N, C-alpha and C positions, 0 to 999 in steps of 0.2 A: 491446436494452434495457441488457446490460450496457456496450456501448460508449457509451451515453449517460450512463447513471449514472456510469462509470469516467472519462470525460471532463470532467465538471465538478469531483467532489470524491473520485475513485477509490472503490474497493469493488465495483467491477463484478463480482469474483469471488463474490461474493455469490450472483450470477445465475446466474455462468456454470459452475461448477464442477458444484453441485447438478444444473444441467441435464444436464450431460454424464453423471454418474453415473446420472441417471435414463434417459436415451434411450439410453446405451451400456452396457446390463448385462452383465455379464462381463467388460469391458473393464478390463486392469489398473490401479490407481489411478497410477503414474507416467506411464502412456499418456494417462490423462485429463489429468493435470496438463501435460503435454507438448503434447497437442493445446490446450488452454486458452491455455496460455501463447502459442502460433502465433496463434492468434485474437486474443487480449488485447493482445499488443505492437503487431499492425497498427492497431487501434482507437488505442491511447495514442500511437503515432507521429504517427499522421494528427492528434489531438488537440495534440500538442506543435508540429507544425507550423504549424496554424491560431493556436496562441497567440503562438507566436514573432512572428508576422505582425501580432498585433493588440496584444500586450501587451508592455510595456516591460520585459525581462528583466535582471537584475544577475549577468552571465556570471561576475564576480568571486567570487560566492560560490556559482553553482548547477554551471560546470563541474569544479572540485575535488569537488564533493559527488558528481556524478555518477562521476568516475573512480575514487574510492575505492568508490564504492557496487557499480561493477562489478567491480571486484576481490573486496570483502568478500562480496559474494552468493554467488560460487563458493564462498568458504571456508566460508559459511554451510550451504550445500547439503552439502559435504564432512562438516561436524560433524553433520548430521542423522542418519549414519549411526552416530554414538557416544554419542549423547544422546537422550532421550525429549523430544521437543518439547512432549507434554501437560504435562508439568511448568511449563510457560511460561503456561498458559492462565489460572489464577488470577489472576497478576501483570499480565498483559496486560489481562484483564477490569476489574481496578482502575483500570489507568493509562487506558483508555477511559472508563471511568464518570466520573473527573475530568477528562477532556479536555470530555465531555458538558456536564458541570455548569459548568465554566468559561466555556464558550462560552454557555451559556444565559444565565447570571447576566449576564455582562459584556456588555451590550446592544452598544457600539461596537467589541467584537472582530474585527477585521479589515476594518472598514469604511473606515479610513485608510490609504492608503499611504505610509508615513513610515519610511524605513529609517532604523536608527539606529546602526548599526555602521560603523567605518572599514573600507576596503579590505582592510587586512591583517588584521582579526579575522573580515570576512566568508569570506576565503579560509580562515584558519585554521578556523574553526567549521564552514565547509563541509565540508573533509577530514574534520574529526571526525564531524559528523552524517552524511555519505554512509558511511563506515566501520560506523556503529552500525546505521543504518537497510539497508544492503545486507546485512550479516550476518543481521539481522533476517529480512529478506526472501526470503533464500536459506535460511534454516533454518525459519522459519515462516510467514511471509507475512500473515496477515490483518491488516487495518488499515494496511498500510503506507502508502498514500496520505494516509488521515486523520492519523497522526502526521506525514507530512512536512508537509502544510497548516499543522498546528496550530504546528509549529515554526518554519516560514518566518513565520508570523505573530506568534507570541508573542516570538521570540528576534530575528527579524531586522527586525521592524517592517512586513512587506508586508500588503498589503490580500488579500482572500479570491480576487481574480481572480490577483493576481501570485503568491499562493503556489501557487493549483493550476498554474498555468504552470509553475513552478518544480518543482513535485512531478511534474510530466510529464516534464521533461527526466531526473529521477533515475529514475524508475520506468522510463523506456527503457532505462537502462541496466543496473539489476538485471535487467530481463525478458530482455535480451539476452543476458545472460551466463547465466542458467539455461535459456533455450532451447536455447542452443548445447550445453548438457551433455544437454538431452533428444533434440535431433537426432542427437547423436553415438551415444546409446544406443540410437537408433529408437523412440524414445516418441513418435512424432507420426503420427496417423492423417490423411495430408493430404487424402483424400478429403471428410474432415469438417472439418478444420481451415481449408481454404481457402475454402469458401463462409461458415464463420463469421467469417473473417478479413474478407471483404468486406462482410457484414452489420455488423460491430463498425467497421468504417470509416465507414459509413453512419452507424451510431447515434453515433459519436463526432463526426462533422461537426455532427448536429443538437444535440447537447450542448453542443459548445463556442458555436454560434452563439446558442443559447438563454441560455448563460451570458453572453458578451459584450453580448447585448441586454438582457437583465434586469438586470445589475449585481450588486454583492456581495450585496447582501440575497437574492436568490433563491438564491445559492452558499451562504449561512449555512444558509439554511433546509434546503436539501437534504444539506448536511453533517451537521446535527445529526439529519436522519433518517436517514441511512446508518448513522453511529456508534450510533445506538440500535439500528438493525438488526443490526449487529455485535455490542454489548453482549448482545442477548437471545439471538444465537447461543451465543456464548461461554459466557454463563450457563448455556443448556441443556445444552451439551457437557460443563461443569464439573460441574454439579450435577445433571443428569439422571439420572445413575447412582450416586446417593448421595454425590457429592462425591469419588468416589475419587481425582480428579486432586489436589483440593486437599489430601488425606490423604498423596499421595505427595510433593507439594512440601513440605509440613511435614518429613515425615520425612527428604527429601533437606536441607532446611536444617539441621535437628537434627544430621544427620551431618556436614554441611559446618562448623559452629560447634563439633564436638567433643562434643556432648550424645548422649544415648540416649534414645530415646523409651520 
């Protein structure tokens, strides 16, 4: 299931990580993450290969983005030990809501493939986006694929299929960087990760075939469903305990700008 969803619009982690935490009680969280990354990158890579063969990809934008994403994903993971990632939840929640609303209102969003940047600008923006998204994915993670698809459509002028294909290339880079760290630290249960990886590949193949067959309309609808699911999860995590994360963010912002609460 995770491989299918992730191959089309990203967000497979919404299924995979909770399942690992439920079915592997007592396993340390880093090990659950590492095991999930191992399985996830297998499906994402399989989807990327399928898309590359079927969808025209603009490598001027994608290769620089993947390169900086690989580096900054590692830096984001390092920063995680110094900053409370929960402080980002309210901000990411607002951004995801804006993404969902804009995509829903603008019916033709992502329906046409009409790149609108010059080669030099695509390369520059690819570097900047790869750095920002890579750092976010290493530091926090949820919604990375959705943000990438939205950016490749809105900024670069790709359609949903081309944006999803491009997002897979960048996702492989960020996941590879994180997986290397987890393997080095011994946070992968291979007896679980390998069978999951095989199933993730099967799911991703079914997902990419469905997306290529049914076109951008199908991808758009699934994109909205997955983003809505991420929004619901973020809202629960942020406000389910009385909005404590929002309060922490408010205090942090006030301290940053020099005010006292």
